[in-house]
C-alpha positions as CSV (number, residue, x, y, z in Angstrom):
1,M,-151.2,16.7,71.4
2,R,-150.5,13.2,70.0
3,V,-147.6,12.3,67.7
4,R,-148.6,11.2,64.2
5,G,-147.7,7.5,63.7
6,D,-147.6,6.9,67.5
7,P,-151.0,7.5,69.1
8,S,-149.6,6.6,72.6
9,A,-146.9,9.3,72.6
10,Q,-147.5,12.8,74.1
11,V,-145.8,16.1,73.2
12,V,-145.4,18.9,75.7
13,R,-144.1,22.2,74.4
14,I,-141.7,24.1,76.7
15,G,-141.7,27.9,76.6
16,T,-138.7,30.2,76.3
17,R,-137.5,29.8,79.9
18,L,-137.0,26.9,82.2
19,D,-135.5,28.4,85.3
20,A,-136.1,28.9,89.0
21,G,-139.0,31.2,88.2
22,T,-140.8,28.8,85.9
23,S,-139.7,25.4,87.1
24,A,-142.5,24.8,89.7
25,G,-145.3,25.1,87.1
26,V,-143.4,23.2,84.5
27,R,-142.5,20.4,86.9
28,T,-146.2,20.0,87.9
29,R,-147.3,20.0,84.2
30,L,-144.7,17.4,83.3
31,H,-145.4,15.1,86.2
32,D,-149.1,15.3,85.4
33,A,-148.3,14.3,81.8
34,V,-146.1,11.4,82.9
35,D,-148.8,10.1,85.3
36,S,-151.7,10.5,82.9
37,G,-150.3,9.1,79.6
38,E,-148.5,6.2,78.1
39,G,-145.7,5.8,75.6
40,D,-143.0,8.4,75.0
41,L,-143.3,11.8,76.6
42,I,-141.7,14.1,74.1
43,L,-140.6,17.6,75.2
44,D,-140.5,20.1,72.4
45,L,-137.7,22.5,73.4
46,S,-137.6,24.4,70.1
47,K,-138.6,27.7,71.7
48,L,-136.4,27.3,74.8
49,E,-133.8,30.1,75.1
50,M,-132.7,29.8,78.7
51,I,-132.3,27.0,81.2
52,D,-130.6,27.0,84.6
53,A,-129.7,24.3,87.1
54,T,-133.2,24.3,88.4
55,G,-134.5,23.7,84.9
56,L,-132.0,20.9,84.3
57,G,-133.2,19.3,87.6
58,V,-136.8,19.4,86.3
59,L,-135.7,17.5,83.2
60,V,-133.8,14.9,85.2
61,G,-136.6,14.5,87.7
62,T,-139.2,14.1,84.9
63,H,-136.8,11.5,83.2
64,R,-136.6,9.5,86.4
65,R,-140.4,9.7,87.0
66,A,-141.0,8.5,83.4
67,I,-138.6,5.6,83.9
68,S,-140.4,4.6,87.1
69,V,-143.7,4.1,85.2
70,Q,-142.0,2.4,82.1
71,R,-142.1,5.5,79.9
72,R,-139.4,7.4,78.1
73,L,-138.7,11.1,78.1
74,V,-137.4,12.3,74.8
75,L,-136.1,15.8,74.0
76,R,-137.1,17.2,70.6
77,G,-136.0,20.4,68.7
78,V,-133.1,21.2,71.1
79,P,-131.6,24.6,70.2
80,P,-127.8,24.6,69.8
81,R,-127.2,26.7,72.9
82,I,-129.3,24.3,75.0
83,M,-127.6,21.3,73.5
84,R,-124.2,22.7,74.5
85,I,-125.4,23.0,78.1
86,L,-126.6,19.4,78.0
87,A,-123.2,18.3,76.6
88,V,-121.2,20.3,79.2
89,T,-123.3,18.8,82.0
90,R,-123.2,15.4,80.3
91,L,-127.0,15.2,80.5
92,N,-127.0,14.4,76.7
93,R,-125.8,11.0,77.8
94,V,-128.7,10.5,80.1
95,L,-131.6,12.3,78.4
96,P,-132.6,10.9,75.0
97,V,-132.5,13.6,72.2
98,E,-134.1,13.1,68.8
99,A,-131.0,13.3,66.6
100,S,-133.0,14.4,63.5
101,E,-134.6,17.2,65.5
102,V,-131.5,18.8,67.0
103,A,-131.1,22.3,65.6
104,V,-127.9,22.9,63.6
105,A,-125.7,25.7,64.9
């Protein structure tokens, strides 16, 4: 899916879980998206209910991969519970989050 107003951006929707059981498939999908596109890679986290350390590692790894090819990973629609996890781990300082899309608690 392309973002209106920015034809070079890609949106990838993440399901309800990003954990040890789902991370391998999600990692592959995200790395393929980074490698095959250009512009911002936007992760829609609006449906995400659970993330563990493995899932956080997938986000950080994808962020690093995007930077290595002059792209930017952006988190969109971050639920309050997930935003708290990002804040506690301080990943909210590393991973760009669309401020207007952060869900209100």
